[in-house]
All heavy atoms as an XYZ file, in Angstrom:
691
protein
N       0.818     -1.187     -0.018
C       0.007      0.000     -0.001
C       0.853      1.259     -0.006
O       0.571      2.216     -0.655
C      -0.936     -0.054      1.227
C      -1.954      1.092      1.252
S      -3.242      0.698      0.063
C      -4.433      1.880      0.553
N       1.977      1.265      0.739
C       2.830      2.418      0.804
C       3.383      2.772     -0.567
O       3.507      3.922     -0.930
C       3.940      2.172      1.768
N       3.699      1.720     -1.353
C       4.222      1.953     -2.683
C       3.250      2.715     -3.591
O       3.558      3.614     -4.269
C       4.663      0.617     -3.316
C       5.100      0.772     -4.746
C       6.441      0.131     -4.899
C       6.880      0.097     -6.324
N       7.961      0.999     -6.592
N       1.964      2.347     -3.478
C       0.911      2.922     -4.256
C       0.798      4.410     -3.918
O       0.660      5.243     -4.797
C      -0.433      2.216     -4.054
C      -1.523      2.717     -4.958
C      -2.760      1.920     -4.814
C      -3.828      2.414     -5.829
N      -4.986      1.631     -5.759
N       0.829      4.792     -2.637
C       0.762      6.154     -2.227
C       1.944      6.944     -2.726
O       1.843      8.117     -3.093
C       0.664      6.282     -0.720
C      -0.714      5.879     -0.214
O      -1.672      5.883     -0.980
N      -0.817      5.516      1.026
N       3.117      6.322     -2.706
C       4.334      7.036     -3.222
C       4.205      7.322     -4.635
O       4.589      8.409     -5.120
C       5.573      6.140     -2.958
N       3.669      6.430     -5.442
C       3.459      6.624     -6.892
C       2.389      7.734     -7.115
O       2.522      8.493     -8.002
C       3.034      5.352     -7.596
C       4.194      4.416     -7.690
O       5.346      4.765     -7.575
N       3.867      3.134     -7.915
N       1.388      7.714     -6.342
C       0.282      8.652     -6.416
C       0.817     10.063     -6.252
O       0.358     10.995     -6.926
C      -0.797      8.327     -5.454
C      -2.088      9.078     -5.741
C      -3.210      8.623     -4.778
C      -4.474      9.250     -5.141
N      -5.588      8.731     -4.325
N       1.740     10.239     -5.345
C       2.283     11.561     -5.054
C       3.039     12.126     -6.302
O       3.060     13.310     -6.485
C       3.237     11.468     -3.873
C       3.785     12.786     -3.385
C       4.635     12.642     -2.143
C       5.141     13.985     -1.718
N       6.000     13.882     -0.571
N       3.539     11.282     -7.126
C       4.334     11.665     -8.296
C       3.535     11.678     -9.566
O       4.107     11.635    -10.627
C       5.578     10.741     -8.393
C       6.471     10.805     -7.238
C       7.120     12.175     -7.071
O       7.442     12.834     -7.977
N       7.359     12.550     -5.808
N       2.200     11.817     -9.542
C       1.414     11.734    -10.693
C       1.805     12.750    -11.755
O       1.813     12.521    -12.973
C      -0.062     11.919    -10.396
C      -0.421     13.306     -9.914
C      -0.376     13.784     -8.647
C      -0.738     14.446    -10.769
N      -0.690     15.107     -8.636
C      -0.903     15.552     -9.896
C      -0.880     14.591    -12.109
C      -1.233     16.795    -10.375
C      -1.175     15.850    -12.607
C      -1.406     16.966    -11.694
N       2.194     13.944    -11.336
C       2.513     15.028    -12.310
C       3.799     14.773    -13.075
O       4.041     15.329    -14.103
C       2.603     16.363    -11.644
O       3.550     16.321    -10.609
N       4.626     13.844    -12.599
C       5.804     13.454    -13.360
C       5.495     12.765    -14.639
O       6.314     12.732    -15.580
N       4.295     12.183    -14.705
C       3.875     11.413    -15.937
C       3.061     12.305    -16.863
O       2.670     11.785    -17.889
C       3.075     10.204    -15.503
C       3.951      9.210    -14.765
O       5.163      9.160    -14.989
O       3.380      8.467    -13.905
N       2.806     13.553    -16.520
C       1.990     14.394    -17.335
C       2.745     14.819    -18.552
O       3.854     15.405    -18.416
C       1.445     15.633    -16.569
C       0.753     16.597    -17.534
C       0.560     15.153    -15.474
N       2.294     14.521    -19.739
C       2.915     14.916    -20.971
C       1.850     15.204    -21.992
O       0.733     14.635    -21.922
C       3.823     13.805    -21.495
C       5.079     13.621    -20.653
C       5.907     12.532    -21.260
C       7.165     12.309    -20.498
N       7.011     11.703    -19.216
N       2.095     16.089    -22.905
C       1.176     16.342    -23.988
C       1.875     15.974    -25.309
O       3.064     16.211    -25.455
C       0.672     17.779    -24.059
O       1.791     18.617    -24.255
C      -0.097     18.150    -22.770
N       1.134     15.446    -26.179
C       1.705     15.056    -27.456
C       1.738     16.249    -28.415
O       2.707     16.481    -29.141
C       0.894     13.885    -28.083
C       1.406     13.562    -29.527
C       0.942     12.693    -27.168
N       0.656     17.043    -28.427
C       0.563     18.092    -29.424
C       1.327     19.340    -29.058
O       1.852     19.991    -30.009
C      -0.931     18.446    -29.644
O      -1.503     18.889    -28.404
N       1.359     19.720    -27.797
C       2.058     20.965    -27.487
C       2.964     20.786    -26.310
O       2.609     20.125    -25.331
C       1.016     22.079    -27.164
O       0.296     21.656    -25.995
C       0.084     22.380    -28.259
N       4.125     21.333    -26.368
C       5.059     21.369    -25.252
C       6.134     22.411    -25.539
O       6.444     22.703    -26.654
C       5.659     19.989    -25.030
C       6.359     19.409    -26.214
C       7.667     19.657    -26.448
C       5.656     18.606    -27.144
C       8.340     19.127    -27.554
C       6.288     18.106    -28.240
C       7.634     18.336    -28.468
N       6.637     23.019    -24.507
C       7.661     24.031    -24.667
C       8.963     23.416    -25.104
O       9.267     22.293    -24.719
C       7.795     24.724    -23.332
C       7.197     23.775    -22.383
C       6.228     22.922    -23.068
N       9.753     24.104    -25.911
C      11.055     23.549    -26.297
C      11.997     23.379    -25.155
O      11.916     24.087    -24.138
C      11.638     24.643    -27.306
C      10.478     25.540    -27.582
C       9.468     25.359    -26.517
N      12.901     22.444    -25.269
C      13.869     22.228    -24.187
C      14.667     23.473    -23.879
O      15.117     24.167    -24.874
C      14.863     21.094    -24.600
C      14.257     19.718    -24.504
O      13.158     19.587    -23.871
O      14.730     18.789    -25.157
N      14.928     23.729    -22.656
C      15.742     24.887    -22.268
C      15.021     26.210    -22.295
O      15.648     27.239    -21.973
N      13.785     26.253    -22.672
C      13.034     27.509    -22.781
C      12.993     28.239    -21.421
O      13.165     29.438    -21.352
C      11.623     27.348    -23.279
C      10.768     28.590    -23.321
C      11.311     29.574    -24.328
C       9.354     28.233    -23.617
N      12.761     27.502    -20.367
C      12.559     28.174    -19.050
C      13.825     28.693    -18.431
O      13.853     29.246    -17.317
C      11.836     27.205    -18.119
C      10.375     26.921    -18.560
C      10.015     25.625    -18.723
C       9.503     27.938    -18.807
C       8.727     25.325    -19.139
C       8.225     27.641    -19.255
C       7.802     26.363    -19.413
N      14.984     28.574    -19.144
C      16.246     29.138    -18.674
C      16.532     30.488    -19.359
O      17.508     31.118    -19.053
C      17.432     28.171    -18.944
O      17.517     27.979    -20.341
C      17.206     26.856    -18.202
N      15.632     30.935    -20.222
C      15.827     32.134    -21.015
C      15.146     33.329    -20.290
O      14.521     33.141    -19.228
C      15.288     31.963    -22.367
C      15.959     30.816    -23.169
C      15.613     30.819    -24.593
C      16.174     29.679    -25.336
N      17.583     29.428    -25.229
N      15.232     34.531    -20.925
C      14.669     35.676    -20.272
C      13.105     35.719    -20.431
O      12.573     34.930    -21.245
C      15.247     36.943    -20.919
C      14.934     37.096    -22.400
O      15.445     36.243    -23.202
O      14.123     37.955    -22.711
N      12.501     36.563    -19.648
C      11.013     36.605    -19.564
C      10.344     36.945    -20.917
O       9.358     36.250    -21.272
C      10.558     37.591    -18.541
N      10.914     37.820    -21.684
C      10.307     38.191    -22.967
C      10.358     37.048    -23.937
O       9.385     36.773    -24.656
C      11.045     39.429    -23.580
C      10.715     40.672    -22.823
C      11.379     41.916    -23.440
C      11.074     43.129    -22.706
N      11.723     44.329    -23.245
N      11.417     36.328    -23.939
C      11.565     35.160    -24.845
C      10.558     34.037    -24.442
O       9.906     33.502    -25.261
C      13.048     34.626    -24.842
O      13.880     35.662    -25.236
C      13.133     33.410    -25.769
N      10.515     33.810    -23.128
C       9.582     32.789    -22.633
C       8.156     33.127    -23.011
O       7.416     32.277    -23.482
C       9.686     32.614    -21.083
C      11.098     32.056    -20.749
C       8.627     31.685    -20.537
C      11.428     32.096    -19.266
N       7.815     34.400    -22.780
C       6.446     34.842    -23.061
C       6.148     34.736    -24.556
O       5.065     34.303    -24.931
C       6.239     36.252    -22.564
N       7.113     35.118    -25.399
C       6.892     35.058    -26.843
C       6.692     33.646    -27.350
O       5.715     33.378    -28.066
C       8.089     35.670    -27.564
C       7.988     35.648    -29.069
C       9.135     36.290    -29.774
N      10.463     35.918    -29.267
C      11.091     34.783    -29.558
N      10.513     33.889    -30.383
N      12.280     34.541    -29.043
N       7.476     32.749    -26.837
C       7.355     31.300    -27.272
C       6.102     30.670    -26.734
O       5.379     29.987    -27.384
C       8.649     30.530    -26.865
C       8.486     29.046    -27.158
C       9.857     31.090    -27.609
N       5.835     30.905    -25.395
C       4.631     30.311    -24.754
C       3.377     30.888    -25.329
O       2.330     30.246    -25.278
C       4.712     30.443    -23.259
C       5.896     29.726    -22.606
S       5.876     27.981    -22.965
C       4.552     27.440    -22.006
N       3.408     32.076    -25.808
C       2.217     32.678    -26.421
C       1.963     32.323    -27.851
O       0.957     32.698    -28.446
N       2.948     31.616    -28.487
C       2.801     31.251    -29.918
C       1.728     30.183    -30.064
O       1.474     29.402    -29.199
C       4.139     30.794    -30.453
O       4.444     29.521    -29.965
N       1.134     30.167    -31.214
C       0.111     29.155    -31.552
C       0.676     27.780    -31.614
O      -0.043     26.780    -31.371
C      -0.622     29.480    -32.872
C      -1.479     30.730    -32.806
C      -2.689     30.427    -32.014
C      -3.640     31.583    -32.031
N      -4.779     31.390    -31.154
N       1.962     27.645    -31.907
C       2.578     26.325    -32.013
C       2.683     25.674    -30.614
O       2.409     24.487    -30.521
C       3.980     26.481    -32.593
C       4.712     25.183    -32.808
C       6.108     25.358    -33.373
C       6.805     24.063    -33.534
N       8.125     24.272    -34.021
N       3.007     26.440    -29.625
C       3.146     25.892    -28.270
C       1.855     25.962    -27.503
O       1.475     25.124    -26.739
C       4.279     26.644    -27.483
C       4.369     26.124    -26.052
C       5.566     26.478    -28.201
N       1.080     27.054    -27.677
C      -0.204     27.284    -26.950
C      -1.289     27.555    -27.921
O      -1.724     28.689    -28.066
C      -0.032     28.441    -25.970
O       1.023     28.228    -25.092
N      -1.818     26.509    -28.588
C      -2.889     26.763    -29.586
C      -4.123     27.354    -29.045
O      -4.944     27.927    -29.724
C      -3.085     25.423    -30.241
C      -2.540     24.459    -29.291
C      -1.500     25.150    -28.465
N      -4.395     27.182    -27.731
C      -5.606     27.714    -27.119
C      -5.415     29.111    -26.590
O      -6.288     29.648    -25.868
C      -6.092     26.785    -26.010
C      -6.549     25.434    -26.515
C      -7.054     24.573    -25.436
C      -7.504     23.245    -25.990
N      -8.043     22.365    -24.943
N      -4.330     29.751    -26.907
C      -4.071     31.131    -26.490
C      -3.124     31.227    -25.295
O      -2.594     30.251    -24.809
N      -2.885     32.494    -24.893
C      -1.903     32.814    -23.815
C      -2.238     32.136    -22.500
O      -1.333     31.827    -21.729
C      -1.943     34.300    -23.686
C      -2.648     34.829    -24.880
C      -3.463     33.720    -25.444
N      -3.479     31.870    -22.226
C      -3.894     31.222    -20.939
C      -3.212     29.882    -20.792
O      -2.812     29.482    -19.719
N      -3.113     29.164    -21.910
C      -2.492     27.852    -21.894
C      -1.007     28.008    -21.566
O      -0.443     27.228    -20.802
C      -2.685     27.215    -23.288
O      -2.040     25.964    -23.299
N      -0.355     28.999    -22.118
C       1.048     29.245    -21.871
C       1.260     29.599    -20.384
O       2.233     29.135    -19.752
N       0.382     30.395    -19.851
C       0.480     30.799    -18.454
C       0.341     29.554    -17.571
O       1.115     29.416    -16.579
C      -0.623     31.818    -18.100
C      -0.400     33.128    -18.810
C      -0.746     32.038    -16.574
C      -1.594     34.099    -18.742
N      -0.561     28.645    -17.846
C      -0.693     27.453    -17.091
C       0.533     26.581    -17.148
O       0.935     25.964    -16.157
C      -1.938     26.694    -17.495
C      -3.269     27.359    -17.047
C      -4.475     26.501    -17.311
N      -4.702     26.254    -18.729
C      -5.355     27.109    -19.528
N      -5.848     28.263    -19.016
N      -5.555     26.814    -20.804
N       1.144     26.510    -18.333
C       2.351     25.689    -18.427
C       3.515     26.267    -17.671
O       4.256     25.510    -17.033
C       2.755     25.574    -19.952
C       1.978     24.551    -20.697
S       2.653     24.260    -22.318
C       1.475     25.184    -23.342
N       3.623     27.594    -17.653
C       4.667     28.185    -16.856
C       4.447     27.974    -15.358
O       5.322     27.610    -14.604
C       4.749     29.768    -17.131
C       5.227     29.971    -18.547
C       5.703     30.401    -16.124
C       5.074     31.448    -19.006
N       3.169     28.115    -14.917
C       2.861     27.890    -13.491
C       3.082     26.432    -13.115
O       3.591     26.152    -12.038
C       1.383     28.259    -13.234
C       1.054     28.187    -11.745
C       1.891     29.119    -10.899
O       1.995     30.318    -11.183
N       2.516     28.587     -9.871
N       2.767     25.498    -14.012
C       3.039     24.121    -13.748
C       4.565     23.860    -13.567
O       4.956     23.172    -12.674
C       2.570     23.276    -14.948
C       2.711     21.810    -14.766
C       1.891     21.041    -13.971
C       3.784     21.142    -15.401
C       2.048     19.669    -13.779
C       4.020     19.792    -15.250
C       3.134     19.022    -14.457
N       5.364     24.523    -14.401
C       6.838     24.349    -14.260
C       7.282     24.944    -12.894
O       8.149     24.306    -12.220
C       7.539     25.117    -15.403
C       9.018     25.006    -15.330
C       9.659     23.888    -15.776
C       9.770     26.015    -14.800
C      11.048     23.759    -15.700
C      11.150     25.909    -14.701
C      11.798     24.796    -15.187
N       6.778     26.103    -12.509
C       7.149     26.718    -11.253
C       6.780     25.774    -10.110
O       7.563     25.494     -9.181
C       6.460     28.074    -11.065
C       7.049     29.103    -12.054
C       6.632     28.557     -9.610
C       6.242     30.398    -12.110
N       5.554     25.210    -10.124
C       5.109     24.300     -9.086
C       5.972     23.044     -9.012
O       6.304     22.568     -7.976
C       3.639     23.935     -9.307
C       2.678     25.122     -9.107
O       3.104     26.099     -8.541
N       1.506     24.977     -9.616
N       6.318     22.478    -10.178
C       7.122     21.286    -10.231
C       8.571     21.513     -9.721
O       9.158     20.611     -9.079
C       7.176     20.693    -11.665
C       5.912     20.085    -12.118
C       5.583     18.809    -11.412
N       6.588     17.785    -11.691
C       6.981     16.867    -10.842
N       6.501     16.797     -9.648
N       7.876     16.001    -11.204
N       9.078     22.689     -9.970
C      10.466     22.977     -9.549
C      10.494     23.111     -8.026
O      11.524     22.772     -7.416
C      10.927     24.251    -10.225
N       9.467     23.670     -7.451
C       9.416     23.786     -5.976
C      10.562     24.560     -5.383
O      10.919     25.639     -5.896
N      11.129     24.065     -4.344
C      12.198     24.762     -3.627
C      13.508     24.789     -4.380
O      14.401     25.540     -4.077
C      12.441     24.096     -2.293
C      11.239     24.249     -1.344
C      11.508     23.542     -0.059
C      10.237     23.673      0.870
N      10.417     22.904      2.069
N      13.657     23.960     -5.435
C      14.913     23.933     -6.238
C      15.004     25.071     -7.122
O      16.070     25.353     -7.723
C      15.032     22.622     -7.009
O      13.994     22.515     -7.934
C      15.021     21.442     -6.047
N      13.919     25.833     -7.372
C      13.886     27.000     -8.293
C      14.496     28.198     -7.561
O      14.061     28.562     -6.499
C      12.479     27.274     -8.700
C      12.272     28.183     -9.861
C      12.885     27.702    -11.134
C      10.760     28.465    -10.081
N      15.507     28.783     -8.161
C      16.139     29.944     -7.507
C      15.203     31.143     -7.586
O      14.312     31.225     -8.401
C      17.411     30.309     -8.262
O      17.173     30.808     -9.539
N      15.407     32.069     -6.646
C      14.549     33.243     -6.569
C      14.604     34.087     -7.885
O      13.577     34.559     -8.323
C      14.942     34.107     -5.394
N      15.804     34.228     -8.432
C      15.914     34.975     -9.691
C      15.205     34.295    -10.822
O      14.574     34.986    -11.653
C      17.401     35.221    -10.045
O      18.040     33.995    -10.215
N      15.293     33.014    -10.928
C      14.594     32.230    -12.022
C      13.139     32.382    -11.790
O      12.395     32.536    -12.785
C      15.114     30.826    -11.989
C      14.422     29.930    -13.021
C      14.995     30.044    -14.475
N      15.742     31.164    -14.806
C      15.507     31.969    -15.930
N      14.522     31.695    -16.692
N      16.254     32.966    -16.192
N      12.603     32.265    -10.591
C      11.223     32.362    -10.278
C      10.669     33.729    -10.681
O       9.641     33.856    -11.273
C      10.925     32.051     -8.813
C       9.434     31.993     -8.545
C       9.085     31.603     -7.189
C       7.613     31.503     -7.003
N       7.196     31.044     -5.674
N      11.479     34.772    -10.361
C      11.065     36.134    -10.754
C      10.951     36.226    -12.283
O      10.023     36.890    -12.764
C      12.083     37.180    -10.231
C      11.849     37.638     -8.843
C      12.670     38.913     -8.500
N      14.119     38.695     -8.755
C      14.927     38.157     -7.857
N      14.495     37.730     -6.698
N      16.231     38.003     -8.178
N      11.887     35.694    -12.993
C      11.855     35.732    -14.464
C      10.643     35.013    -15.019
O       9.977     35.517    -15.901
C      13.135     35.058    -14.999
C      13.529     35.534    -16.386
C      13.970     36.927    -16.502
O      14.581     37.525    -15.516
O      13.704     37.570    -17.519
N      10.327     33.876    -14.455
C       9.140     33.141    -14.877
C       7.862     33.850    -14.524
O       6.901     33.843    -15.331
C       9.126     31.689    -14.313
C      10.285     30.806    -14.767
C      10.408     29.541    -13.911
C      10.013     30.427    -16.221
N       7.822     34.421    -13.329
C       6.622     35.219    -12.946
C       6.463     36.415    -13.902
O       5.329     36.769    -14.291
C       6.724     35.672    -11.505
C       6.616     34.575    -10.488
C       5.194     34.016    -10.346
O       4.226     34.599    -10.824
O       5.074     32.930     -9.729
N       7.551     37.028    -14.321
C       7.489     38.158    -15.215
C       6.957     37.731    -16.597
O       6.136     38.403    -17.210
C       8.869     38.811    -15.406
C       8.905     39.930    -16.371
C       8.035     41.133    -15.987
O       7.738     41.286    -14.799
O       7.620     41.873    -16.944
N       7.326     36.521    -17.057
C       6.871     35.983    -18.293
C       5.323     35.763    -18.202
O       4.599     36.064    -19.152
C       7.548     34.670    -18.620
N       4.860     35.246    -17.048
C       3.410     35.118    -16.812
C       2.702     36.439    -16.920
O       1.610     36.546    -17.527
C       3.150     34.497    -15.469
C       3.334     32.971    -15.395
C       3.064     32.358    -14.083
C       2.100     33.110    -13.165
N       2.014     32.468    -11.856
N       3.280     37.468    -16.289
C       2.620     38.809    -16.330
C       2.547     39.373    -17.754
O       1.564     40.001    -18.182
C       3.326     39.764    -15.412
C       3.171     39.472    -13.967
N       1.950     39.439    -13.327
C       4.071     39.123    -13.014
C       2.109     39.095    -12.110
N       3.367     38.901    -11.832
N       3.648     39.138    -18.564
C       3.638     39.591    -19.966
C       2.453     38.895    -20.693
O       1.726     39.520    -21.455
C       4.979     39.281    -20.585
C       6.067     40.206    -19.972
C       4.892     39.519    -22.118
C       7.493     39.807    -20.373
N       2.332     37.600    -20.524
C       1.249     36.849    -21.170
C      -0.098     37.296    -20.703
O      -1.077     37.351    -21.474
C       1.427     35.380    -20.976
C       2.517     34.698    -21.824
C       2.709     33.227    -21.366
C       2.174     34.725    -23.274
N      -0.228     37.586    -19.390
C      -1.528     38.073    -18.849
C      -1.890     39.402    -19.465
O      -3.050     39.607    -19.845
C      -1.422     38.149    -17.314
C      -1.436     36.826    -16.638
C      -1.039     36.915    -15.158
O      -0.549     37.918    -14.715
N      -1.336     35.857    -14.399
N      -0.908     40.271    -19.580
C      -1.193     41.582    -20.203
C      -1.586     41.437    -21.665
O      -2.490     42.119    -22.168
C       0.074     42.481    -20.115
C       0.339     42.948    -18.689
O      -0.538     42.802    -17.848
O       1.488     43.359    -18.404
N      -0.962     40.487    -22.346
C      -1.266     40.213    -23.726
C      -2.632     39.681    -23.856
O      -3.384     40.087    -24.798
C      -0.244     39.205    -24.327
C      -0.363     39.004    -25.803
C       0.619     38.056    -26.351
N       1.977     38.474    -26.076
C       3.056     37.690    -26.284
N       2.891     36.524    -26.722
N       4.259     38.143    -26.045
N      -3.054     38.827    -22.939
C      -4.438     38.263    -23.069
C      -5.466     39.294    -22.726
O      -6.588     39.244    -23.252
C      -4.542     36.967    -22.214
O      -4.441     37.274    -20.870
N      -5.164     40.185    -21.798
C      -6.132     41.258    -21.466
C      -6.296     42.220    -22.640
O      -7.373     42.691    -22.855
C      -5.609     42.053    -20.257
C      -5.911     41.343    -18.978
C      -5.620     42.311    -17.808
N      -5.248     41.458    -16.646
C      -4.004     41.388    -16.051
N      -3.079     42.167    -16.504
N      -3.837     40.592    -15.094
N      -5.221     42.443    -23.390
C      -5.265     43.379    -24.536
C      -6.147     42.749    -25.608
O      -6.820     43.511    -26.358
C      -3.878     43.631    -25.051
N      -6.200     41.432    -25.730
C      -6.994     40.786    -26.738
C      -8.490     40.757    -26.406
O      -9.287     40.687    -27.235
C      -6.557     39.348    -26.994
C      -5.219     39.254    -27.706
C      -4.858     37.816    -27.898
N      -3.600     37.741    -28.574
C      -2.930     36.648    -28.802
N      -3.446     35.465    -28.443
N      -1.800     36.658    -29.411
N      -8.785     40.831    -25.121
C     -10.159     40.695    -24.644
C     -10.940     41.996    -24.825
O     -10.570     43.036    -25.143
C     -10.215     40.352    -23.156
């Protein structure tokens, strides 16, 4: 039973999408580049909201191992995408 609970805790490690995913190494770049790529139709065909969710998922998965400066950069990318989606609405 303990093994089953341990696997259940790691469910998000198995989450993958076939159609859309960010390119390798994208989340190590600057906020403007991250926002541009995550907002593209190729990576986020459902719009900027999808890109925002992917960035937040990455932040959540990184947890405490994410440096403060990297987290700030990712949060800035989210804000850029949020501003872009508000401008479209």
